[in-house]
VEXNUGU-694953 format. One line per field, with one value per residue (C-alpha): y, x, z. Coordinates in pm, 1 decimal, padded with zeros to 6 digits. Example, Ala and Ser with C-alpha at 12.3 -4.5 7.8 and 13.67 -1.06 7.14 Angstrom:
BEGIN
yy <- (-00450.0:-00106.0)
xx <- (01230.0:01367.0)
zz <- (00780.0:00714.0)
***
This chain:
BEGIN
yy <- (01160.4:00975.5:01173.8:01237.7:01011.5:01104.3:01210.5:00988.0:01145.5:01506.6:01498.0:01350.2:01566.3:01581.6:01482.5:01560.5:01348.7:01470.5:01397.2:01519.3:01226.4:01391.1:01281.8:01001.2:00696.1:00461.7:00411.7:00098.3:00023.9:-00267.2:-00534.3:-00426.3:-00057.8:00041.8:00152.5:00351.8:00327.4:00550.5:00532.2:00841.9:00964.8:01054.0:00913.9:00600.9:00438.0:00580.2:00423.6:00599.0:00393.1:00539.3:00387.1:00611.3:00924.3:01165.3:00982.7:01249.8:01215.5:00846.4:00602.5:00551.4:00194.0:00081.8:-00194.4:-00106.4:00043.0:00416.3:00358.0:00189.3:00278.0:00026.3:-00116.2:-00355.6:-00481.4:-00850.5:-00972.7:-01087.4:-01440.2:-01304.0:-00944.3:-00847.7:-00845.0:-00547.2:-00609.2:-00323.0:-00309.8:-00112.0:00040.8:-00161.0:-00503.7:-00601.8:-00672.9:-00679.7:-00829.5:-00640.9:-00817.2:-00591.0:-00853.5:-00820.7:-00473.3:-00590.2:-00732.7:-01110.8:-01188.5:-01043.5:-01135.2:-01059.4:-00960.2:-00946.0:-00588.1:-00248.5:-00310.0:-00124.3:-00294.5:-00531.6:-00711.8:-01012.3:-01312.8:-01288.3:-01588.9:-01428.7:-01699.3:-01534.2:-01197.7:-01072.2:-00838.7:-00667.0:-00512.3:-00272.7:-00449.3:-00788.4:-00929.2:-01075.5:-01283.1:-01460.4:-01557.7:-01810.9:-01672.6:-02028.3:-02078.7:-01730.5:-01816.8:-01814.8:-01723.2:-01994.8:-01808.7:-01592.9:-01493.2:-01233.7:-01147.2:-01174.9:-00872.8:-00650.2:-00359.4:-00379.3:-00090.2:-00285.1:-00640.5:-00775.2:-01096.3:-01085.6:-01092.8:-01471.7:-01522.5:-01741.4:-01494.3:-01273.9:-00939.7:-00756.4:-00397.1:-00323.0:-00011.1:-00108.8:-00059.4:-00419.2:-00631.4:-00980.0:-01236.5:-01559.6:-01848.0:-01891.4:-02099.4:-02270.3:-01944.6:-02035.6:-01736.4:-01695.1:-01379.6:-01032.2:-00735.0:-00446.1:-00195.3:00130.2:00285.6:00355.7:00278.0:00094.8:00277.3:00098.7:-00201.4:-00311.2:-00591.0:-00684.9:-00979.6:-00843.1:-00610.1:-00533.0:-00160.0:-00015.1:00341.8:00456.6:00723.9:00779.3:00957.9:00704.1:00424.0:00100.2:-00168.2:-00527.4:-00821.7:-01078.6:-01345.2:-01321.2:-01016.0:-00822.9:-00443.4:-00318.9:00058.4:00329.0:00624.5:00938.5:01308.0:01315.4:01580.9:01389.7:01031.9:00829.3:00709.2:00545.4:00349.8:00165.8:-00014.1:00062.9:-00225.2:-00255.7:-00274.2:00002.3:00279.5:00341.1:00621.0:00760.4:01013.2:01166.6:01435.2:01716.3:01738.6:01599.9:01277.0:01159.5:00884.1:00703.1:00432.6:00110.5:00221.9:00515.3:00789.5:01065.9:01050.6:01284.7:01511.1:01628.7:01899.8:01786.1:01992.0:01875.3:01565.0:01240.8:01015.1:00735.9:00635.2:00359.7:00293.2:00188.0:-00192.2:-00181.3:00146.1:00440.5:00634.5:00676.0:00794.5:01006.3:01129.3:01438.6:01677.5:02016.4:02306.3:02533.6:02278.5:02026.7:01653.3:01539.7:01230.1:01285.4:01066.2:01154.6:01016.3)
xx <- (01962.9:02213.5:02418.6:02284.1:02345.8:02341.6:01991.8:01882.7:01534.3:01634.0:01509.9:01170.2:00879.1:00538.7:00240.6:-00092.9:-00391.6:-00749.8:-00923.1:-01253.9:-01354.7:-01273.0:-00999.5:-00789.0:-00801.9:-00572.6:-00380.2:-00248.0:-00039.5:-00124.3:00146.3:00292.5:00284.3:00063.5:-00228.5:-00271.8:-00595.8:-00727.0:-01019.1:-01165.1:-01427.6:-01680.5:-01752.3:-01625.2:-01282.6:-01075.7:-00797.6:-00546.0:-00403.7:-00058.7:00029.0:-00225.7:-00012.2:-00300.2:-00391.7:-00479.0:-00859.2:-00875.6:-01167.2:-01429.8:-01501.1:-01861.8:-01999.1:-01804.9:-01960.3:-01907.2:-01758.1:-01432.1:-01147.0:-00868.8:-00762.4:-00494.6:-00416.9:-00333.2:00024.2:00154.9:00018.8:-00335.1:-00292.5:-00644.8:-00803.3:-00852.0:-00947.3:-01154.5:-01245.5:-01556.5:-01628.8:-01948.3:-01786.2:-01754.3:-01460.8:-01521.4:-01292.8:-01326.2:-01208.7:-01069.1:-01132.2:-01509.2:-01520.0:-01731.7:-01721.5:-01686.3:-01648.5:-01771.3:-01647.3:-01850.6:-01614.6:-01655.5:-01557.8:-01478.4:-01205.6:-00878.8:-00647.0:-00651.2:-00375.1:-00284.1:-00064.7:00237.3:00112.3:-00228.4:-00450.8:-00547.4:-00684.7:-00594.3:-00836.3:-00756.1:-01009.0:-00888.0:-01077.7:-01174.2:-00835.2:-00769.9:-00954.0:-00800.4:-01013.4:-00927.4:-01033.9:-01107.5:-01355.4:-01468.5:-01783.1:-01607.8:-01262.7:-00998.6:-00852.5:-01040.9:-00835.3:-00826.4:-00473.9:-00490.5:-00716.4:-00471.2:-00601.9:-00455.3:-00341.3:-00200.5:-00136.3:00091.3:00246.2:00623.1:00784.9:00773.4:00437.1:00568.5:00492.5:00205.4:00316.8:00067.7:00120.7:-00061.0:-00187.6:00022.9:00338.8:00441.7:00468.5:00323.5:00470.9:00291.5:00391.5:00170.1:-00039.6:-00007.5:-00077.7:00167.3:00307.7:00679.7:00779.2:00682.5:00892.7:00858.0:00897.5:00756.2:00678.9:00326.3:00120.8:00289.4:00107.7:00242.0:00443.7:00615.5:00851.6:01091.8:01330.1:01574.0:01396.5:01073.0:01000.6:00777.7:00663.3:00531.2:00362.7:00701.8:00815.5:01065.2:01102.3:01276.5:01417.3:01442.6:01616.4:01384.0:01642.8:01641.7:01417.0:01705.3:01708.2:01904.5:01848.9:01654.7:01554.7:01470.8:01441.6:01063.0:00868.2:00541.8:00407.2:00513.8:00210.4:00372.6:00692.6:00730.5:01018.3:01108.4:01087.3:01468.0:01481.9:01742.0:01513.9:01244.5:00993.4:00845.5:00572.1:00469.3:00224.2:00472.8:00383.7:00712.0:00795.1:01148.3:01332.3:01615.1:01855.3:01819.2:02132.8:01933.3:02090.5:01863.2:01843.3:01557.1:01303.5:00985.4:00752.5:00393.2:00078.7:-00059.3:-00068.1:00010.0:-00295.9:-00151.3:00189.0:00308.8:00616.1:00588.1:00638.3:00910.2:01102.8:01176.5:00858.2:00622.0:00265.3:00146.8:-00195.8:-00222.8:-00474.0:-00415.9:-00608.8:-00505.7:-00514.3:-00768.0:-00699.4:-00463.2:-00303.4:00044.5:00298.5:00665.6:00880.7)
zz <- (00984.1:00766.8:00515.9:00167.0:-00134.7:-00507.7:-00615.3:-00904.7:-00888.5:-00952.3:-01312.6:-01229.4:-01344.4:-01180.4:-01394.6:-01230.9:-01330.1:-01366.1:-01035.2:-00891.4:-00668.8:-00335.0:-00095.4:-00242.6:-00016.5:-00209.7:-00534.9:-00705.1:-01015.8:-01241.5:-01233.9:-01569.1:-01474.5:-01766.8:-01547.1:-01226.5:-01032.2:-00753.8:-00509.5:-00345.4:-00103.4:-00374.7:-00717.7:-00888.6:-00887.2:-01174.8:-01386.2:-01608.8:-01895.5:-01930.2:-02265.4:-02435.2:-02408.9:-02342.3:-02024.1:-01771.1:-01781.9:-01694.6:-01706.4:-01435.8:-01326.2:-01350.3:-01132.6:-00816.3:-00501.0:-00443.7:-00097.9:-00206.5:00030.4:-00046.7:-00382.7:-00510.0:-00859.5:-00873.0:-00936.5:-01278.8:-01232.6:-01274.2:-01392.4:-01497.5:-01149.6:-00918.8:-00553.8:-00414.5:-00045.2:00041.1:00379.1:00422.5:00486.5:00120.0:-00111.2:-00485.9:-00749.7:-01077.2:-01393.7:-01663.8:-01932.8:-01893.6:-01732.6:-01441.4:-01090.7:-01101.1:-00728.1:-00399.8:-00052.7:00259.8:00542.7:00920.0:00990.5:00846.8:00589.6:00655.2:00403.0:00104.6:-00083.0:-00296.3:-00235.7:-00472.1:-00670.2:-00723.5:-00575.8:-00245.5:-00134.5:00213.1:00391.3:00720.1:00955.8:01220.2:01499.9:01351.5:01245.5:00901.2:00644.0:00345.3:00045.1:-00225.4:-00563.2:-00680.1:-00392.0:-00289.3:-00092.7:00245.7:00379.5:00403.3:00702.5:00951.2:01253.2:01527.2:01634.7:02015.3:02035.7:01848.7:01644.3:01292.1:01075.0:00780.8:00659.5:00387.3:00261.2:00229.8:-00114.8:-00161.9:00009.8:00291.8:00573.3:00681.3:00826.0:01047.4:01166.4:01491.8:01663.7:01965.3:01755.7:01700.6:01386.8:01424.2:01184.5:01090.5:00865.0:00559.6:00509.0:00849.7:01040.2:01315.5:01499.3:01431.8:01617.6:01734.5:01629.2:01880.4:01600.0:01740.4:02075.9:01955.4:01645.5:01355.7:01078.2:00770.4:00661.1:00339.6:00238.6:-00037.4:-00070.3:00188.3:00430.0:00610.5:00643.1:00913.6:00971.9:01305.6:01510.1:01676.9:01357.7:01229.0:00975.5:01064.2:00833.0:00954.2:00791.3:00635.5:00719.5:01100.7:01168.0:01322.3:01305.4:01004.2:00989.8:01172.6:00953.5:01149.6:01075.5:01040.3:01227.9:01251.0:01235.9:00931.5:00737.6:00431.3:00368.8:00037.7:-00140.4:-00499.8:-00747.4:-00753.6:-00373.3:-00345.1:-00217.0:00043.7:-00011.8:00308.5:00379.0:00709.9:00813.5:00743.4:00369.2:00236.2:00058.3:00138.8:-00047.8:00132.1:00030.9:00230.3:00419.5:00553.1:00339.7:00210.6:-00170.0:-00257.6:-00086.5:-00258.0:-00124.0:-00158.8:-00219.5:00113.9:00329.1:00146.5:00142.3:-00076.7:-00215.3:-00448.5:-00663.6:-01024.9:-01038.8:-01307.2:-01281.0:-01051.0:-01119.0:-00824.7:-00768.9:-00477.8:-00373.4:-00157.2:-00004.8:00158.3:00308.1:00023.0:-00259.9:-00388.7:-00363.7:-00636.8:-00789.9:-00932.2:-01107.1:-01076.5:-01357.9)
***
């Protein structure tokens, strides 16, 4: 493991939200960072409006299915929309302005990931065994792209920071990169010896976390390997860039969250209450939210700031 760097997170305090909706499947910040939303195994999706001060109870969303497993707030271009992927081959788009679902997409398979194009016009849905589908919010009746990826089983799918590339993390350990919107295959990155569990991107790097217990950073310019981050004792399940692009937060199955610089240096290590089930940085500062669940503790959503 690379040597340690100054810990700019040492004064962060944990704030635990009220949560009684079972295991937390996913969390997402609104684009301005004023709201945090979580989806769990039981009960409705819940949002905490952080500008209220006394925010720990949160508000339940009406009009969404109870089986939501993946959520994503839209980018600043269209900030009031929340994409919510249900297990039963449905994606709903909930509009905060009217407090109801305004769009529904029927998908081909069991939904394993959902995300937005950086300009806010498209919703990307990944299915573990059925590939990807992309929906245009202006014409939501059918996908504008529906593609299987050469039989690959997908764990995660993301656009890169400027929306020009689709990045697909596969169960075989590779990252498949496609040009958007042409969907021409650009390259394959052989990132991990086994499953590539997660993928993230900022303006400079692509981060991948794998079942081989490491995180790798690749250049977005030529896809060359920049840094290998090791020291994990179990498969890495989350790797996310901070809004400033200086840090990568990683979580594995060993109940620790570790923050590294993009040079690979350890900056901060946080003991969790159990296994991390979701992780996301605040979109404007160095706060971050983590969901966890352990044998000796109930599922929890915490904000560190």
